[in-house]
N, C-alpha and C positions, 0 to 999 in steps of 0.2 A: 289420441279419446283415451288412450287406455288408463290412464292417470285419471282418470273422472270417476269412474266406477269403480267400486271394490271388487265387485265379480269377475271384471277383467284381468285387476293388479291380483287378484287370489288365480285367476286361470293361468295369467302367465308367469305366476312366482313357484304356481304349482309341479308344473312341467318342467321349468326351470332344476327346482330343487331334486325331480324324480331322476331329472339325468344325473346329480350331481351324486345322487344314493346311487345310481348303477357306476358311477363312477368310480367309488370308494369301492364296491364290489370287485370295478376289475383288478386293482391294485392287491386286493387281499384274492383272486384267483393267482395273481399272476407274480406272488412271490417267488422270490427265485429269478425269474428271468431277468434281459439286460432292463434297465429302467426305462429308456425310453421306449418300450412297447408299451406298458401302460399310461408314461408320458402323451405319447400320442392318440390312445385312444382315451385320455382323461378329456386333452383339446379338442377332440371329435366331440363330441360325448355334450360337454359343457357349451359349444359353438352351437350343436344341433338343439339343446335345449333351450336356449336364448333366439335363436330366430324361432323356432315352434312354441315359445310361449309367447312370442312377439306376436308371430301371427294368429293365434287361439285367442289371446288378448285383445286383439284389433277388431276380427270376428266379433268379439263379444260384446265389446263398446259399440260399437255398431249398430247390434242387433241394439241392446239399452238405450240407446241414443233415439233409433228411429222410434221403439216402443213409449220413449219419454212423447216425444215429440208429436206422436198418435193420440195423447189424448188432449195436444194443444188445437193440431190441425184437423182433426177425423171428428172426435167429442164434442171437441167445442168446448173445451175444459181449464180455462187458464189458471183455475186453483191447484188445480189436480197438479199441473203439468209444472206448477212453480212450486206446488208442496216436492217434487221428484228430483226439478231440475237445477234449484239455486244452488245445492251444493258442488255442481259440477264444476263450473268455471274455475272458483279460487283452487281444485288440486291441481289445474292444468299450469304448463311452464307458459309466464304471460309473454314473453318471444315468440311464440308459436302463433302460427296463423290458425291452431285449433282453438286457442284460446280465444282469438277476435272471434271465430265462429263462434264459440258456445255462448261467446255475450251475446251477440246479435236473436239467437235462437233464444235464450232467457229474458234479451228485452221485448222480443216479441209475444213474449208472456205476459210481461207486465202490461205491454199495450193493450192485447187484447182483455186484459183487466180493468182498462180504462186508467190507469197507473201510468201517465205517460209523464211527468216530471222521472218515477222511477226508472221507466224503460230509458232514456235519454241517457239518467248517468248510465248504466249498464252497460252501455254501448262501450266498444273499444275504438279510441279514435288513432291508437299507436298503429297505423299501416304502414307507417316510415320506416323501415330499419336496414339494420346492416347490408342486407341482401338487395335495398333500393326500395322503389314506391311498388307497393302492390295495387294495380289497379282493380281488381277485382274488391280487395278490402277495402279499399278506397270505394269503390261504387257502393259498396253490401252498406258500408256507412252513412254516406251521406245519402242514400236509400232510404234509409232506416228511420234518419233521422227528420226528414221530411214530413214521411208519413206520421210519426211522431210530434210532431209540432202541429199538425193540420188534425189529426185526429183529438187532440187538448185545444181544438179551436185558435193557433196563433198563427193567423197568415201571416204575418207581419215577418215572425221569427222563421217561418219556412222559406221564406224568398233567398237568403243566401245558399241553404243546403240544394235547392231545386237550383239555382247557378251552379254550385259547385256537380252539380249530379249532371247536368247538362255539360259542362267539360268533359268528364270522364265519361259517357258516352262517344264525346267527338274525338277523346284519347283513342278508345278503343275499337273504333268502326274498321277501322283496316286488320290490328292486331286480333281481336279479340270475336268476329263482329256478330258470332251469336249471342254474348253476353251484350255486347250493346242494343240489340234487337231486342233483349228482354228489357235491359234499365230502360231504352227508349218509350216502350209501351207504360212501365211503372213511370217515367217522368211525364207523361202525358195525360195519365191519371190523374198526378198531383194536382200539376197546373192546373187542371180543370177544379181540380176540389177547392186549390187558391184563389182561382176565378170566384169561385162558388161563395168564399168565404167573405173576400175582399171588394165583390162586385164588377168581375171581369166578364172577360166574353167567355159564357162557356161552351162546350162541343156536345151540346145533347145527343145530338144522334149518333155521333161514334160510340160517347158513353153505354148507350141502348144497346150497337152492335158489339161491345167490349162484354157484356151479362153475359151472355150466351157462351162465352169462351174463356170464363175466368178458370184458371189451372184450377184453381185450389179454392178450399169457401170461404177462408179470410178473404182473400181477393173478393170474390163473390162480394159479401158481407160491405169490405170497403166500397162497391162500384153501386149498392143497391142505397148508401147512405149520398153517396155525392149524387145519384141522381136523386133522391127524395129531397137535396138543398138543392137540386137543380130547378126544380119542377115547385118548390117554395119561392126560391126567388123568381119564377115567371107566372108566380100566382095561380098557380094551377093544384087547388090545393085535392082535387080526386086522383089526379094522375098522381102525387104526390105520397096519398093512403097508399095507393097501390102499392108503393115501393117501401111503405114503414110499414104495412102490414106482412109483409114475404120479407125484409129484415126482422121482426118481429119473431118468425114464424122460424128462420132458419138460425134466428142468433146462438142455439146452445146458449148455454153461460157464460159468454161475453160482456161487452159491455154493452154491446149494439142493443141488446134487448132493451134494458132499459134506458135507453137513446131513443127509439122508437116510439115504448110506451109514452115518454116523456113529451114526444113531439107530437102524434097524434092523440095526445090529449088536449093540443093546444088547437086542434085544426077545427074548423066549424063543423057542426055536424050534417051528417047525410041529406044532401037534398031529396 
């Protein structure tokens, strides 16, 4: 991720340049000595500069990346997140895992802003490369693709993504059990969301039980939206109102707030 932020590139380059400067001083100081002595010192100093610079750059890049993600996941401000993060993925190596993950982060920002088509376009589907298939990236891709299709109300378009995600879960049950467990919970949520939109059977009790366990705020907003859709489907506007009001109050600057407002406006007056 060093290449994604100018501060991390500057830190890495600055440390290497400082070590190179010290190497020059070594040559000046060691004039008249056998050439192999300053040569060895130069090699060690440059190697140290490269390693230390990369380490410092990675630490700083991780810190800056976390600060950006906090705008989305803590402050729930997708516009502020996108303003800072849009330049990051294009700076990264397109063949790297970091690029695919950064694209997924960016896509989450577009989705939280309600720009689901841009979110889908931002995803990196190239989870297969020279090193073989990366199941984690494949799962991330289909997980997000299903979420964005459903967020945009495209129940039919989400079917293939859900089938692919289910296949990844099965592949990972033995090799990556923790990852499979997380993806299985996501899959179940999105299958229920798809059922809400398409008229299938919905696990209302399970959805309600998941709400207190939501691991992060955007997941809670997704659950509230699906629960509201479920109650509307069941013809229970009073219960739907509870979820919609909770969604409106906790939506921050995401697209969930306006969606909840519109849905509340369509409910019958309180009895």
